[in-house]
All heavy atoms as TSV, in Angstrom:
chain	resi	resn	atom	element	x	y	z
A	1	MET	N	N	94.234	109.220	101.561
A	1	MET	CA	C	93.916	107.706	101.432
A	1	MET	C	C	93.132	107.482	100.225
A	1	MET	O	O	92.210	108.210	100.033
A	1	MET	CB	C	93.177	107.302	102.726
A	1	MET	CG	C	92.654	105.967	102.643
A	1	MET	SD	S	91.749	105.491	104.091
A	1	MET	CE	C	93.131	105.655	105.375
A	2	PRO	N	N	93.485	106.591	99.462
A	2	PRO	CA	C	92.703	106.278	98.248
A	2	PRO	C	C	91.396	105.826	98.607
A	2	PRO	O	O	91.111	105.193	99.623
A	2	PRO	CB	C	93.559	105.137	97.525
A	2	PRO	CG	C	94.434	104.542	98.590
A	2	PRO	CD	C	94.579	105.670	99.607
A	3	SER	N	N	90.425	105.896	97.553
A	3	SER	CA	C	89.064	105.489	97.767
A	3	SER	C	C	89.112	103.947	97.731
A	3	SER	O	O	90.127	103.365	97.123
A	3	SER	CB	C	88.169	106.100	96.721
A	3	SER	OG	O	88.650	105.704	95.491
A	4	PRO	N	N	88.142	103.279	98.182
A	4	PRO	CA	C	88.031	101.927	97.996
A	4	PRO	C	C	88.212	101.361	96.634
A	4	PRO	O	O	87.519	101.782	95.817
A	4	PRO	CB	C	86.688	101.374	98.693
A	4	PRO	CG	C	86.210	102.590	99.387
A	4	PRO	CD	C	86.844	103.805	98.779
A	5	GLU	N	N	89.303	100.507	96.559
A	5	GLU	CA	C	89.539	99.954	95.141
A	5	GLU	C	C	88.927	98.605	95.142
A	5	GLU	O	O	88.933	97.878	96.180
A	5	GLU	CB	C	90.923	99.957	94.911
A	5	GLU	CG	C	91.620	101.469	94.737
A	5	GLU	CD	C	93.086	101.344	94.503
A	5	GLU	OE1	O	93.479	100.335	93.927
A	5	GLU	OE2	O	93.771	102.272	94.748
A	6	MET	N	N	88.650	98.088	93.985
A	6	MET	CA	C	88.144	96.716	93.775
A	6	MET	C	C	89.094	95.983	93.058
A	6	MET	O	O	89.675	96.401	92.086
A	6	MET	CB	C	86.759	96.806	93.139
A	6	MET	CG	C	85.738	97.669	93.780
A	6	MET	SD	S	85.244	97.123	95.316
A	6	MET	CE	C	83.901	96.221	95.003
A	7	GLU	N	N	89.266	94.694	93.456
A	7	GLU	CA	C	90.083	93.827	92.713
A	7	GLU	C	C	89.257	93.073	91.695
A	7	GLU	O	O	87.990	93.455	91.498
A	7	GLU	CB	C	90.687	92.801	93.616
A	7	GLU	CG	C	91.757	93.336	94.527
A	7	GLU	CD	C	92.320	92.208	95.459
A	7	GLU	OE1	O	91.867	91.139	95.458
A	7	GLU	OE2	O	93.263	92.528	96.022
A	8	ASP	N	N	89.885	92.313	90.697
A	8	ASP	CA	C	89.128	91.649	89.723
A	8	ASP	C	C	87.904	90.954	90.200
A	8	ASP	O	O	86.819	90.891	89.531
A	8	ASP	CB	C	90.056	90.618	88.986
A	8	ASP	CG	C	91.185	91.472	88.245
A	8	ASP	OD1	O	90.922	92.539	87.812
A	8	ASP	OD2	O	92.231	90.793	87.975
A	9	ASP	N	N	87.986	90.314	91.356
A	9	ASP	CA	C	86.809	89.525	91.961
A	9	ASP	C	C	85.832	90.404	92.708
A	9	ASP	O	O	85.104	89.961	93.524
A	9	ASP	CB	C	87.262	88.232	92.623
A	9	ASP	CG	C	88.172	88.709	93.814
A	9	ASP	OD1	O	88.438	89.833	94.071
A	9	ASP	OD2	O	88.499	87.740	94.572
A	10	ASP	N	N	85.993	91.664	92.632
A	10	ASP	CA	C	85.188	92.757	93.371
A	10	ASP	C	C	85.427	92.738	94.851
A	10	ASP	O	O	84.622	93.285	95.632
A	10	ASP	CB	C	83.682	92.499	93.041
A	10	ASP	CG	C	83.323	92.905	91.572
A	10	ASP	OD1	O	84.061	93.691	91.050
A	10	ASP	OD2	O	82.242	92.461	91.208
A	11	GLU	N	N	86.586	92.190	95.316
A	11	GLU	CA	C	86.924	92.126	96.642
A	11	GLU	C	C	87.383	93.634	97.060
A	11	GLU	O	O	88.138	94.207	96.337
A	11	GLU	CB	C	87.979	91.202	96.973
A	11	GLU	CG	C	88.324	91.141	98.497
A	11	GLU	CD	C	89.383	90.062	98.744
A	11	GLU	OE1	O	89.519	89.046	98.067
A	11	GLU	OE2	O	90.005	90.180	99.816
A	12	ILE	N	N	87.044	94.188	98.241
A	12	ILE	CA	C	87.471	95.462	98.640
A	12	ILE	C	C	88.851	95.319	99.138
A	12	ILE	O	O	89.142	94.522	100.003
A	12	ILE	CB	C	86.489	96.061	99.700
A	12	ILE	CG1	C	85.101	96.156	99.065
A	12	ILE	CG2	C	86.983	97.265	100.226
A	12	ILE	CD1	C	84.055	96.566	100.090
A	13	VAL	N	N	89.707	96.116	98.748
A	13	VAL	CA	C	91.191	95.958	99.045
A	13	VAL	C	C	91.435	96.721	100.458
A	13	VAL	O	O	90.984	97.669	100.536
A	13	VAL	CB	C	91.925	96.594	97.888
A	13	VAL	CG1	C	93.559	96.542	98.308
A	13	VAL	CG2	C	91.758	95.978	96.604
A	14	SER	N	N	92.273	96.113	101.210
A	14	SER	CA	C	92.553	96.641	102.426
A	14	SER	C	C	93.299	98.009	102.194
A	14	SER	O	O	94.131	98.140	101.292
A	14	SER	CB	C	93.505	95.756	103.160
A	14	SER	OG	O	94.153	96.367	104.373
A	15	PRO	N	N	93.079	99.053	103.103
A	15	PRO	CA	C	93.636	100.322	102.905
A	15	PRO	C	C	95.170	100.309	103.580
A	15	PRO	O	O	95.829	101.436	103.599
A	15	PRO	CB	C	92.757	101.211	103.740
A	15	PRO	CG	C	92.218	100.457	104.731
A	15	PRO	CD	C	92.032	99.009	104.145
A	16	CYS	N	N	95.578	99.111	104.015
A	16	CYS	CA	C	96.900	99.112	104.571
A	16	CYS	C	C	97.999	99.657	103.673
A	16	CYS	O	O	98.032	99.212	102.466
A	16	CYS	CB	C	97.271	97.700	105.034
A	16	CYS	SG	S	98.918	97.475	105.749
A	17	VAL	N	N	98.799	100.603	104.151
A	17	VAL	CA	C	99.944	100.970	103.455
A	17	VAL	C	C	101.356	100.717	103.900
A	17	VAL	O	O	102.393	101.195	103.500
A	17	VAL	CB	C	99.852	102.695	103.269
A	17	VAL	CG1	C	98.630	103.091	102.562
A	17	VAL	CG2	C	99.880	103.275	104.698
A	18	GLY	N	N	101.266	99.770	104.932
A	18	GLY	CA	C	102.588	99.167	105.445
A	18	GLY	C	C	103.243	100.052	106.408
A	18	GLY	O	O	104.424	99.818	106.684
A	19	VAL	N	N	102.502	101.049	106.940
A	19	VAL	CA	C	103.074	101.845	108.072
A	19	VAL	C	C	102.284	101.536	109.288
A	19	VAL	O	O	101.344	102.177	109.532
A	19	VAL	CB	C	103.023	103.328	107.659
A	19	VAL	CG1	C	103.623	104.249	108.803
A	19	VAL	CG2	C	103.690	103.642	106.370
A	20	CYS	N	N	102.595	100.532	109.942
A	20	CYS	CA	C	101.773	99.971	111.114
A	20	CYS	C	C	102.340	100.454	112.470
A	20	CYS	O	O	102.975	99.906	113.143
A	20	CYS	CB	C	101.739	98.444	111.042
A	20	CYS	SG	S	101.155	97.836	109.394
A	21	ARG	N	N	101.917	101.700	112.720
A	21	ARG	CA	C	102.244	102.389	114.106
A	21	ARG	C	C	101.026	102.934	114.574
A	21	ARG	O	O	100.304	103.659	113.747
A	21	ARG	CB	C	103.462	103.312	113.862
A	21	ARG	CG	C	104.672	102.648	113.519
A	21	ARG	CD	C	105.839	103.684	113.435
A	21	ARG	NE	N	105.818	104.667	114.447
A	21	ARG	CZ	C	106.139	106.033	114.093
A	21	ARG	NH1	N	106.768	106.152	112.933
A	21	ARG	NH2	N	106.116	106.941	114.894
A	22	LEU	N	N	100.881	103.008	115.843
A	22	LEU	CA	C	99.618	103.503	116.546
A	22	LEU	C	C	99.937	104.823	117.102
A	22	LEU	O	O	101.120	105.043	117.616
A	22	LEU	CB	C	99.035	102.524	117.561
A	22	LEU	CG	C	98.708	101.225	117.180
A	22	LEU	CD1	C	98.174	100.356	118.261
A	22	LEU	CD2	C	97.592	101.317	116.001
A	23	ASP	N	N	98.936	105.740	116.882
A	23	ASP	CA	C	99.090	107.083	117.640
A	23	ASP	C	C	98.729	107.046	119.040
A	23	ASP	O	O	98.281	106.005	119.535
A	23	ASP	CB	C	98.529	108.224	116.807
A	23	ASP	CG	C	97.047	108.123	116.791
A	23	ASP	OD1	O	96.420	107.236	117.458
A	23	ASP	OD2	O	96.422	108.790	115.821
A	24	SER	N	N	98.621	108.197	119.719
A	24	SER	CA	C	98.096	108.159	121.132
A	24	SER	C	C	96.594	107.857	121.232
A	24	SER	O	O	96.201	107.523	122.365
A	24	SER	CB	C	98.392	109.579	121.633
A	24	SER	OG	O	97.694	110.553	121.009
A	25	GLN	N	N	95.925	107.861	120.193
A	25	GLN	CA	C	94.492	107.488	120.165
A	25	GLN	C	C	94.314	105.990	119.771
A	25	GLN	O	O	93.117	105.658	119.483
A	25	GLN	CB	C	93.695	108.321	119.255
A	25	GLN	CG	C	93.710	109.842	119.693
A	25	GLN	CD	C	93.048	110.039	121.119
A	25	GLN	OE1	O	91.997	109.457	121.341
A	25	GLN	NE2	N	93.717	110.793	121.880
A	26	HIS	N	N	95.324	105.271	119.693
A	26	HIS	CA	C	95.342	103.911	119.261
A	26	HIS	C	C	94.752	103.702	117.759
A	26	HIS	O	O	94.054	102.763	117.439
A	26	HIS	CB	C	94.530	103.071	120.177
A	26	HIS	CG	C	95.165	102.976	121.469
A	26	HIS	ND1	N	96.134	102.101	121.926
A	26	HIS	CD2	C	95.025	103.837	122.581
A	26	HIS	CE1	C	96.558	102.280	123.143
A	26	HIS	NE2	N	95.864	103.320	123.627
A	27	MET	N	N	95.053	104.673	116.968
A	27	MET	CA	C	94.845	104.685	115.545
A	27	MET	C	C	96.072	104.451	114.723
A	27	MET	O	O	97.156	105.005	115.041
A	27	MET	CB	C	94.125	105.955	115.107
A	27	MET	CG	C	92.768	106.180	115.698
A	27	MET	SD	S	91.566	105.032	115.021
A	27	MET	CE	C	90.178	105.521	116.060
A	28	CYS	N	N	95.989	103.637	113.772
A	28	CYS	CA	C	97.189	103.406	112.861
A	28	CYS	C	C	97.546	104.640	112.169
A	28	CYS	O	O	96.656	105.281	111.383
A	28	CYS	CB	C	96.973	102.239	111.867
A	28	CYS	SG	S	98.302	101.971	110.632
A	29	ILE	N	N	98.786	105.096	112.154
A	29	ILE	CA	C	99.074	106.392	111.373
A	29	ILE	C	C	99.296	106.136	109.988
A	29	ILE	O	O	99.175	107.200	109.258
A	29	ILE	CB	C	100.458	107.041	111.955
A	29	ILE	CG1	C	101.594	106.027	111.627
A	29	ILE	CG2	C	100.287	107.335	113.434
A	29	ILE	CD1	C	102.931	106.783	111.991
A	30	GLY	N	N	99.229	104.993	109.520
A	30	GLY	CA	C	99.309	104.698	108.093
A	30	GLY	C	C	97.932	104.593	107.482
A	30	GLY	O	O	97.703	105.305	106.359
A	31	CYS	N	N	96.998	103.950	107.959
A	31	CYS	CA	C	95.654	103.628	107.248
A	31	CYS	C	C	94.538	104.270	108.002
A	31	CYS	O	O	93.490	104.266	107.485
A	31	CYS	CB	C	95.466	102.233	107.084
A	31	CYS	SG	S	95.225	101.250	108.612
A	32	GLN	N	N	94.812	104.892	109.221
A	32	GLN	CA	C	93.777	105.542	110.032
A	32	GLN	C	C	92.705	104.714	110.445
A	32	GLN	O	O	91.612	105.180	110.903
A	32	GLN	CB	C	93.200	106.744	109.282
A	32	GLN	CG	C	94.167	107.846	108.877
A	32	GLN	CD	C	94.761	108.445	110.211
A	32	GLN	OE1	O	93.894	108.861	110.969
A	32	GLN	NE2	N	96.049	108.540	110.370
A	33	ARG	N	N	93.018	103.363	110.665
A	33	ARG	CA	C	92.013	102.511	111.318
A	33	ARG	C	C	92.393	102.207	112.731
A	33	ARG	O	O	93.614	102.144	113.068
A	33	ARG	CB	C	92.121	101.145	110.493
A	33	ARG	CG	C	91.386	101.155	109.084
A	33	ARG	CD	C	91.423	99.841	108.420
A	33	ARG	NE	N	92.688	99.449	108.069
A	33	ARG	CZ	C	93.070	98.187	107.751
A	33	ARG	NH1	N	92.091	97.233	107.582
A	33	ARG	NH2	N	94.353	97.827	107.627
A	34	SER	N	N	91.365	101.744	113.550
A	34	SER	CA	C	91.623	101.356	114.992
A	34	SER	C	C	92.168	99.956	114.894
A	34	SER	O	O	92.081	99.236	113.958
A	34	SER	CB	C	90.377	101.492	115.721
A	34	SER	OG	O	89.455	100.465	115.376
A	35	MET	N	N	92.740	99.549	115.995
A	35	MET	CA	C	93.210	98.173	116.087
A	35	MET	C	C	92.069	97.130	115.794
A	35	MET	O	O	92.275	96.199	115.178
A	35	MET	CB	C	93.910	97.890	117.480
A	35	MET	CG	C	95.240	98.589	117.652
A	35	MET	SD	S	95.815	98.307	119.268
A	35	MET	CE	C	95.948	96.565	119.519
A	36	ASP	N	N	90.939	97.413	116.462
A	36	ASP	CA	C	89.716	96.541	116.244
A	36	ASP	C	C	89.321	96.631	114.808
A	36	ASP	O	O	89.018	95.408	114.355
A	36	ASP	CB	C	88.633	97.100	117.045
A	36	ASP	CG	C	88.754	96.800	118.638
A	36	ASP	OD1	O	89.569	95.970	118.888
A	36	ASP	OD2	O	88.104	97.554	119.329
A	37	GLU	N	N	89.351	97.669	114.122
A	37	GLU	CA	C	89.030	97.722	112.634
A	37	GLU	C	C	90.029	96.823	111.831
A	37	GLU	O	O	89.581	96.225	110.854
A	37	GLU	CB	C	88.943	99.096	112.196
A	37	GLU	CG	C	87.742	99.918	112.830
A	37	GLU	CD	C	87.774	101.409	112.540
A	37	GLU	OE1	O	88.839	102.024	112.282
A	37	GLU	OE2	O	86.713	102.083	112.826
A	38	ILE	N	N	91.202	96.960	112.107
A	38	ILE	CA	C	92.261	96.264	111.435
A	38	ILE	C	C	92.102	94.732	111.633
A	38	ILE	O	O	92.012	94.018	110.665
A	38	ILE	CB	C	93.746	96.631	111.875
A	38	ILE	CG1	C	93.976	98.171	111.499
A	38	ILE	CG2	C	94.695	95.680	111.386
A	38	ILE	CD1	C	95.214	98.713	112.072
A	39	SER	N	N	91.828	94.317	112.915
A	39	SER	CA	C	91.522	92.826	113.126
A	39	SER	C	C	90.233	92.478	112.495
A	39	SER	O	O	90.185	91.387	112.073
A	39	SER	CB	C	91.428	92.655	114.645
A	39	SER	OG	O	92.667	93.043	115.246
A	40	GLU	N	N	89.226	93.272	112.530
A	40	GLU	CA	C	87.897	92.858	111.927
A	40	GLU	C	C	87.933	92.789	110.447
A	40	GLU	O	O	87.122	92.023	109.854
A	40	GLU	CB	C	86.939	93.997	112.500
A	40	GLU	CG	C	85.503	93.812	111.840
A	40	GLU	CD	C	84.619	95.001	112.358
A	40	GLU	OE1	O	85.074	96.036	112.994
A	40	GLU	OE2	O	83.481	94.896	111.958
A	41	TRP	N	N	88.819	93.470	109.808
A	41	TRP	CA	C	88.853	93.580	108.271
A	41	TRP	C	C	88.808	92.200	107.768
A	41	TRP	O	O	88.045	91.945	106.734
A	41	TRP	CB	C	90.092	94.279	107.983
A	41	TRP	CG	C	90.099	94.510	106.479
A	41	TRP	CD1	C	90.695	93.662	105.471
A	41	TRP	CD2	C	89.551	95.598	105.745
A	41	TRP	NE1	N	90.430	94.207	104.210
A	41	TRP	CE2	C	89.741	95.395	104.352
A	41	TRP	CE3	C	88.785	96.718	106.212
A	41	TRP	CZ2	C	89.245	96.320	103.452
A	41	TRP	CZ3	C	88.336	97.596	105.297
A	41	TRP	CH2	C	88.642	97.381	103.864
A	42	PHE	N	N	89.485	91.136	108.229
A	42	PHE	CA	C	89.604	89.842	107.614
A	42	PHE	C	C	88.290	89.039	107.528
A	42	PHE	O	O	88.112	88.134	106.745
A	42	PHE	CB	C	90.734	89.000	108.382
A	42	PHE	CG	C	92.023	89.800	108.222
A	42	PHE	CD1	C	92.532	90.487	109.236
A	42	PHE	CD2	C	92.772	89.767	107.084
A	42	PHE	CE1	C	93.800	91.090	109.299
A	42	PHE	CE2	C	93.989	90.383	107.016
A	42	PHE	CZ	C	94.522	91.061	108.020
A	43	TYR	N	N	87.400	89.430	108.397
A	43	TYR	CA	C	86.084	88.608	108.413
A	43	TYR	C	C	84.919	89.596	108.297
A	43	TYR	O	O	83.717	89.089	108.336
A	43	TYR	CB	C	85.992	87.796	109.695
A	43	TYR	CG	C	85.985	88.600	110.964
A	43	TYR	CD1	C	84.801	89.135	111.489
A	43	TYR	CD2	C	87.172	88.776	111.756
A	43	TYR	CE1	C	84.930	89.792	112.696
A	43	TYR	CE2	C	87.124	89.402	112.886
A	43	TYR	CZ	C	86.077	89.987	113.288
A	43	TYR	OH	O	86.129	90.776	114.608
A	44	ALA	N	N	85.229	90.909	108.016
A	44	ALA	CA	C	84.097	91.842	107.968
A	44	ALA	C	C	83.296	91.625	106.522
A	44	ALA	O	O	83.913	91.305	105.506
A	44	ALA	CB	C	84.590	93.290	108.089
A	45	SER	N	N	82.020	91.948	106.510
A	45	SER	CA	C	81.317	91.951	105.306
A	45	SER	C	C	81.746	93.111	104.438
A	45	SER	O	O	82.399	94.109	104.887
A	45	SER	CB	C	79.883	92.140	105.624
A	45	SER	OG	O	79.570	93.480	106.204
A	46	ASP	N	N	81.466	93.154	103.162
A	46	ASP	CA	C	81.762	94.250	102.281
A	46	ASP	C	C	81.125	95.541	102.769
A	46	ASP	O	O	81.902	96.593	102.774
A	46	ASP	CB	C	81.281	93.961	100.860
A	46	ASP	CG	C	82.185	92.934	100.070
A	46	ASP	OD1	O	83.318	92.635	100.701
A	46	ASP	OD2	O	81.831	92.556	99.051
A	47	GLU	N	N	79.950	95.452	103.301
A	47	GLU	CA	C	79.293	96.625	103.827
A	47	GLU	C	C	80.082	97.251	105.106
A	47	GLU	O	O	80.434	98.517	105.074
A	47	GLU	CB	C	77.884	96.367	104.291
A	47	GLU	CG	C	77.030	97.601	104.859
A	47	GLU	CD	C	75.714	97.200	105.245
A	47	GLU	OE1	O	75.112	96.073	105.047
A	47	GLU	OE2	O	75.136	98.075	105.905
A	48	ARG	N	N	80.579	96.352	105.881
A	48	ARG	CA	C	81.388	96.831	106.946
A	48	ARG	C	C	82.653	97.398	106.602
A	48	ARG	O	O	83.167	98.393	107.134
A	48	ARG	CB	C	81.457	95.618	107.980
A	48	ARG	CG	C	82.315	95.975	109.265
A	48	ARG	CD	C	81.686	97.172	110.056
A	48	ARG	NE	N	82.629	97.434	111.225
A	48	ARG	CZ	C	82.897	98.632	111.591
A	48	ARG	NH1	N	82.249	99.770	111.139
A	48	ARG	NH2	N	83.679	98.832	112.505
A	49	LYS	N	N	83.326	96.823	105.606
A	49	LYS	CA	C	84.610	97.270	105.113
A	49	LYS	C	C	84.403	98.604	104.574
A	49	LYS	O	O	85.218	99.551	104.685
A	49	LYS	CB	C	85.121	96.276	103.983
A	49	LYS	CG	C	85.713	94.963	104.683
A	49	LYS	CD	C	86.270	94.086	103.479
A	49	LYS	CE	C	86.708	92.841	104.005
A	49	LYS	NZ	N	87.265	91.964	103.075
A	50	ARG	N	N	83.335	98.889	103.870
A	50	ARG	CA	C	83.075	100.228	103.372
A	50	ARG	C	C	82.902	101.227	104.525
A	50	ARG	O	O	83.368	102.351	104.359
A	50	ARG	CB	C	81.897	100.167	102.447
A	50	ARG	CG	C	82.127	99.549	101.088
A	50	ARG	CD	C	80.990	99.729	100.085
A	50	ARG	NE	N	81.151	98.970	98.872
A	50	ARG	CZ	C	80.714	97.696	98.720
A	50	ARG	NH1	N	80.065	97.096	99.684
A	50	ARG	NH2	N	81.071	97.051	97.619
A	51	GLU	N	N	82.233	100.789	105.512
A	51	GLU	CA	C	82.071	101.744	106.713
A	51	GLU	C	C	83.495	101.987	107.374
A	51	GLU	O	O	83.773	103.189	107.774
A	51	GLU	CB	C	81.145	101.055	107.770
A	51	GLU	CG	C	79.795	100.969	107.381
A	51	GLU	CD	C	78.927	100.040	108.337
A	51	GLU	OE1	O	79.560	99.618	109.414
A	51	GLU	OE2	O	77.795	99.817	108.142
A	52	ILE	N	N	84.267	100.936	107.442
A	52	ILE	CA	C	85.605	101.243	108.017
A	52	ILE	C	C	86.394	102.130	107.156
A	52	ILE	O	O	87.132	103.086	107.646
A	52	ILE	CB	C	86.343	99.825	108.167
A	52	ILE	CG1	C	85.741	98.940	109.279
A	52	ILE	CG2	C	87.804	100.018	108.612
A	52	ILE	CD1	C	86.173	97.603	109.324
A	53	LEU	N	N	86.398	101.914	105.812
A	53	LEU	CA	C	87.083	102.831	104.953
A	53	LEU	C	C	86.506	104.319	105.087
A	53	LEU	O	O	87.343	105.250	105.025
A	53	LEU	CB	C	86.904	102.403	103.465
A	53	LEU	CG	C	87.699	101.050	103.115
A	53	LEU	CD1	C	87.248	100.606	101.811
A	53	LEU	CD2	C	89.238	101.393	103.256
A	54	GLU	N	N	85.314	104.530	105.187
A	54	GLU	CA	C	84.682	105.878	105.292
A	54	GLU	C	C	85.135	106.417	106.636
A	54	GLU	O	O	85.438	107.648	106.560
A	54	GLU	CB	C	83.159	105.709	105.275
A	54	GLU	CG	C	82.522	107.116	105.304
A	54	GLU	CD	C	81.108	107.018	105.164
A	54	GLU	OE1	O	80.412	106.043	104.474
A	54	GLU	OE2	O	80.314	107.928	105.712
A	55	LEU	N	N	85.128	105.733	107.726
A	55	LEU	CA	C	85.628	106.164	109.008
A	55	LEU	C	C	87.229	106.604	108.869
A	55	LEU	O	O	87.585	107.748	109.258
A	55	LEU	CB	C	85.390	105.317	110.094
A	55	LEU	CG	C	84.005	105.108	110.531
A	55	LEU	CD1	C	83.935	103.835	111.411
A	55	LEU	CD2	C	83.523	106.334	111.244
A	56	ALA	N	N	87.936	105.756	108.299
A	56	ALA	CA	C	89.334	106.046	108.047
A	56	ALA	C	C	89.521	107.333	107.232
A	56	ALA	O	O	90.328	108.174	107.513
A	56	ALA	CB	C	90.011	104.842	107.435
A	57	GLN	N	N	88.792	107.520	106.254
A	57	GLN	CA	C	88.941	108.714	105.381
A	57	GLN	C	C	88.407	110.004	106.128
A	57	GLN	O	O	89.118	111.005	105.979
A	57	GLN	CB	C	88.054	108.619	104.114
A	57	GLN	CG	C	88.645	107.591	103.165
A	57	GLN	CD	C	87.668	107.282	101.851
A	57	GLN	OE1	O	86.505	107.632	101.971
A	57	GLN	NE2	N	88.333	106.763	100.820
A	58	LEU	N	N	87.440	109.832	106.927
A	58	LEU	CA	C	87.054	110.941	107.762
A	58	LEU	C	C	88.169	111.299	108.790
A	58	LEU	O	O	88.449	112.607	109.036
A	58	LEU	CB	C	85.733	110.671	108.611
A	58	LEU	CG	C	84.477	110.600	107.688
A	58	LEU	CD1	C	83.360	110.183	108.539
A	58	LEU	CD2	C	84.146	112.068	107.103
A	59	ARG	N	N	88.831	110.448	109.454
A	59	ARG	CA	C	89.909	110.517	110.312
A	59	ARG	C	C	91.047	111.228	109.638
A	59	ARG	O	O	91.607	112.184	110.214
A	59	ARG	CB	C	90.374	109.221	110.873
A	59	ARG	CG	C	89.373	108.703	111.946
A	59	ARG	CD	C	89.788	107.379	112.393
A	59	ARG	NE	N	88.686	106.737	113.092
A	59	ARG	CZ	C	88.280	105.461	112.799
A	59	ARG	NH1	N	88.958	104.693	111.876
A	59	ARG	NH2	N	87.311	104.890	113.574
A	60	LEU	N	N	91.422	110.851	108.528
A	60	LEU	CA	C	92.451	111.332	107.628
A	60	LEU	C	C	92.221	112.802	107.314
A	60	LEU	O	O	93.070	113.649	107.475
A	60	LEU	CB	C	92.674	110.510	106.361
A	60	LEU	CG	C	93.886	110.985	105.607
A	60	LEU	CD1	C	95.198	110.732	106.325
A	60	LEU	CD2	C	93.907	110.281	104.272
A	61	ALA	N	N	90.960	113.177	107.051
A	61	ALA	CA	C	90.510	114.483	106.772
A	61	ALA	C	C	90.325	115.374	107.976
A	61	ALA	O	O	90.148	116.658	107.855
A	61	ALA	CB	C	89.298	114.532	105.866
A	62	GLY	N	N	90.563	114.753	109.159
A	62	GLY	CA	C	90.319	115.474	110.428
A	62	GLY	C	C	88.915	115.845	110.765
A	62	GLY	O	O	88.630	116.660	111.513
A	63	LEU	N	N	87.895	115.078	110.154
A	63	LEU	CA	C	86.605	115.391	110.359
A	63	LEU	C	C	85.943	114.490	111.415
A	63	LEU	O	O	84.893	114.771	111.933
A	63	LEU	CB	C	85.778	115.176	109.100
A	63	LEU	CG	C	86.236	116.131	107.933
A	63	LEU	CD1	C	85.440	115.823	106.680
A	63	LEU	CD2	C	86.023	117.608	108.320
A	64	ASP	N	N	86.620	113.407	111.690
A	64	ASP	CA	C	86.128	112.500	112.781
A	64	ASP	C	C	87.022	112.559	114.063
A	64	ASP	O	O	88.134	112.078	114.081
A	64	ASP	CB	C	86.133	111.070	112.324
A	64	ASP	CG	C	85.522	109.977	113.304
A	64	ASP	OD1	O	85.069	110.455	114.363
A	64	ASP	OD2	O	85.529	108.825	113.197
A	65	LYS	N	N	86.543	113.389	115.020
A	65	LYS	CA	C	87.278	113.646	116.177
A	65	LYS	C	C	86.970	112.757	117.287
A	65	LYS	O	O	87.576	112.786	118.428
A	65	LYS	CB	C	87.046	115.127	116.640
A	65	LYS	CG	C	87.416	116.097	115.553
A	65	LYS	CD	C	88.859	116.126	115.339
A	65	LYS	CE	C	89.275	117.396	114.438
A	65	LYS	NZ	N	90.544	117.338	113.958
A	66	ARG	N	N	86.056	111.777	117.024
A	66	ARG	CA	C	85.638	110.882	118.048
A	66	ARG	C	C	86.902	109.938	118.465
A	66	ARG	O	O	87.634	109.525	117.661
A	66	ARG	CB	C	84.549	109.977	117.669
A	66	ARG	CG	C	83.225	110.722	117.356
A	66	ARG	CD	C	82.149	109.850	116.898
A	66	ARG	NE	N	82.652	109.502	115.504
A	66	ARG	CZ	C	82.008	108.715	114.725
A	66	ARG	NH1	N	80.949	108.086	115.186
A	66	ARG	NH2	N	82.380	108.526	113.520
A	67	LYS	N	N	86.920	109.646	119.747
A	67	LYS	CA	C	87.905	108.774	120.238
A	67	LYS	C	C	87.447	107.330	120.137
A	67	LYS	O	O	86.229	107.121	120.185
A	67	LYS	CB	C	88.171	109.072	121.764
A	67	LYS	CG	C	88.914	110.335	121.872
A	67	LYS	CD	C	89.184	110.568	123.381
A	67	LYS	CE	C	89.753	111.869	123.768
A	67	LYS	NZ	N	89.907	112.174	125.157
A	68	PRO	N	N	88.276	106.400	120.031
A	68	PRO	CA	C	87.805	104.934	120.041
A	68	PRO	C	C	86.980	104.801	121.322
A	68	PRO	O	O	87.268	105.257	122.363
A	68	PRO	CB	C	89.058	104.171	119.963
A	68	PRO	CG	C	90.153	105.032	119.702
A	68	PRO	CD	C	89.674	106.492	120.057
A	69	PHE	N	N	86.078	103.765	121.280
A	69	PHE	CA	C	85.086	103.559	122.331
A	69	PHE	C	C	85.791	103.298	123.748
A	69	PHE	O	O	85.417	103.614	124.736
A	69	PHE	CB	C	84.223	102.431	121.927
A	69	PHE	CG	C	84.727	101.030	121.956
A	69	PHE	CD1	C	84.837	100.256	123.177
A	69	PHE	CD2	C	85.337	100.462	120.882
A	69	PHE	CE1	C	85.376	98.955	123.161
A	69	PHE	CE2	C	85.889	99.295	120.904
A	69	PHE	CZ	C	85.883	98.557	121.978
A	70	TRP	N	N	86.872	102.698	123.645
A	70	TRP	CA	C	87.710	102.265	124.939
A	70	TRP	C	C	88.402	103.476	125.465
A	70	TRP	O	O	88.966	103.491	126.488
A	70	TRP	CB	C	88.767	101.202	124.686
A	70	TRP	CG	C	89.809	101.493	123.834
A	70	TRP	CD1	C	90.969	102.039	124.111
A	70	TRP	CD2	C	89.869	101.323	122.229
A	70	TRP	NE1	N	91.836	102.260	122.955
A	70	TRP	CE2	C	91.072	101.899	121.896
A	70	TRP	CE3	C	88.998	100.781	121.436
A	70	TRP	CZ2	C	91.448	101.748	120.552
A	70	TRP	CZ3	C	89.318	100.819	120.055
A	70	TRP	CH2	C	90.553	101.275	119.633
A	71	ARG	N	N	88.550	104.619	124.875
A	71	ARG	CA	C	89.191	105.860	125.326
A	71	ARG	C	C	88.276	107.005	125.572
A	71	ARG	O	O	88.716	108.045	125.896
A	71	ARG	CB	C	90.206	106.385	124.177
A	71	ARG	CG	C	91.220	105.300	123.710
A	71	ARG	CD	C	92.210	105.180	124.539
A	71	ARG	NE	N	93.067	106.337	124.505
A	71	ARG	CZ	C	94.166	106.588	125.339
A	71	ARG	NH1	N	94.507	105.537	126.191
A	71	ARG	NH2	N	94.896	107.705	125.277
A	72	ARG	N	N	86.976	106.762	125.608
A	72	ARG	CA	C	86.019	107.890	125.874
A	72	ARG	C	C	85.932	108.171	127.395
A	72	ARG	O	O	86.145	107.427	128.127
A	72	ARG	CB	C	84.577	107.488	125.313
A	72	ARG	CG	C	84.593	107.425	123.798
A	72	ARG	CD	C	83.214	107.197	123.316
A	72	ARG	NE	N	83.400	107.073	121.880
A	72	ARG	CZ	C	82.505	106.486	121.029
A	72	ARG	NH1	N	81.570	105.870	121.631
A	72	ARG	NH2	N	82.821	106.452	119.800
């Protein structure tokens, strides 16, 4: 997953890669975000977007083994 890229107006770009399918943990197999994180993206602060991107990168690297809160 690419690191957070910035557009000309310094907006954090969505990590969506157009592969919108959920795995058994309800995580998108394309961007590694949960359904809640995907929905939240549109109104999240830049700080929250960076947190979401960091979590997605950890999931992609296999370092975040936590289940979404609704699956614990």
